[in-house]
Phi, psi and omega in degrees: 000316178296328178296324178293321179295316179295318179298318178293323177295318178293323177296319178294320178295317178296318178298319179295318179297320178293324176295319179293321178295317178297318178298317181299314182295313183290312187280313187276306186287304182285310183294319180294316177296315179297321178298316179296319179295312180294327178294323178288324184278330181252146178281334179264169184288136178278110184264333187283118181292326179294320179295322179295315180295318179295317178296319177295320178297316178298318179299311184291326176293315178296321178296317178298316178295321180294316179295318177298317179295317180296318179295320179294321180288324185281334180270352175087000000 
């Protein structure tokens, strides 16, 4: 019985850590990058969170493809 309690506690802790990691990736990495991009492209403030996340996602996907293409071309 104590093992089950510890196991459930560890599962809850792991679930919380994964939620925090997902929040960090979506809000900070994608949303922050997208906000900066939209802020540079638009003269007014970018308020829509979905647009910021989408712009950040497009940026990181394009960056990943560009780096992959560059590495493949440079290594022969």
